[in-house]
C-alpha atoms as one frame of an Amber mdcrd trajectory, in Angstrom:
protein
   0.071   0.072  -0.048   1.304   3.314  -1.131   1.836   5.581   2.087   0.801
   9.299   2.331   3.070  12.031   3.568   1.123  12.567   6.525   2.199  12.756
  10.032  -0.102  12.623  12.923   0.091  12.231  16.681  -2.144  12.862  19.643
  -1.484  15.061  22.622  -2.917  15.503  26.097  -3.626  18.878  27.118  -3.682
  19.606  30.883  -7.272  20.475  31.928  -5.972  23.607  33.785  -4.723  24.949
  30.047  -7.398  24.069  28.171  -9.007  27.226  27.570  -5.569  29.075  26.985
  -4.353  26.448  24.618  -7.414  26.401  22.518  -7.554  30.259  22.451  -3.979
  30.133  21.123  -4.465  28.013  18.770  -7.832  29.735  17.271  -5.903  32.776
  16.698  -2.088  31.616  16.291   0.718  34.117  15.957   1.170  35.162  11.962
   5.219  34.342  12.554   4.591  30.803  13.650   2.341  29.972  10.794   5.071
  31.416   8.306   7.757  29.099  10.180   5.728  26.082   9.931   5.217  26.917
   5.921   8.864  27.580   5.650  10.022  24.394   7.299   7.605  22.244   4.687
   4.830  21.735   6.595   1.338  22.078   4.771  -2.471  20.987   5.332  -1.910
  21.165   9.173  -5.077  20.582  11.088  -5.597  20.054  14.879  -8.786  18.496
  16.247 -10.177  18.632  19.780 -11.971  15.884  21.667 -12.324  17.167  25.070
  -8.558  17.620  26.316  -7.077  15.225  23.894  -5.782  16.596  20.463  -4.934
  15.158  17.219  -2.818  16.872  14.961  -2.232  15.917  11.162   0.056  17.651
   8.600   1.725  16.644   5.336   5.449  17.184   4.907   8.023  15.889   2.533
  10.789  15.349   4.925   9.557  15.481   8.652  13.050  15.431  10.175  14.164
  18.591   8.381  10.995  20.015   9.014  11.515  19.858  12.893  14.986  20.729
  12.796  13.732  23.982  11.133  11.204  24.647  13.807  13.754  23.825  16.453
  15.817  26.469  15.567  13.064  29.034  14.965  13.104  31.644  17.596   9.436
  32.390  17.072   8.819  28.782  17.512  10.755  28.494  20.430   8.679  31.160
  22.280   5.597  29.647  21.281   6.747  26.332  22.605   8.130  27.766  25.907
   4.465  28.476  26.630   2.524  25.787  25.294   4.921  23.053  26.535   3.628
  23.402  29.963  -0.017  22.710  28.569   0.695  19.406  27.331   1.633  15.871
  28.577   4.192  15.112  26.466   7.937  16.349  24.803   8.504  19.632  22.902
  12.256  18.831  23.072  13.334  18.387  19.237  16.467  17.368  20.900  14.977
  14.161  21.747  15.158  11.123  19.385  11.224  11.341  18.764   9.984  14.821
  20.470   6.654  13.515  19.190   5.272  10.067  19.189   4.051   9.534  15.546
   0.823   7.524  15.141   1.071   4.895  12.269  -0.800   4.919   9.109  -2.775
   2.098   8.304  -5.043   3.464   5.771  -4.376   6.105   2.598  -6.918   6.902
  -0.139  -5.028   9.088  -2.636
C-alpha cells in the first residue's frame, strides 16, 4: 500500500490550560504560521475531543521540518508557552519529540 506524506500524533492538554491552549490555536501568531510553512509543513489540522488533541500535517521531510522548527526563535517562544500545557515532549533534541501515529490506511 502506498503511504501518504502525512504525519499524525495526539497529545493530552492539561485541564487547567485547556481554554488558553484552544484560544492560542484559534488565533495563532502570524510568525508561527510562516515558520511552519517555511519548514515545509502544509495542510496542518488540529482536532479536539475534550482535552485530547489530534494533530495531522503533510510534509515531504519531517526530520528537516522539525530541525527548522527547533531553530526558529518564534517557535521557541511559542513552545515555551505551550509546552507546559501538554503531557508530552516539545524537546526536538529528543530522538522522537513527538510519537507519531502509524498510518494504516490511505486513499489518495
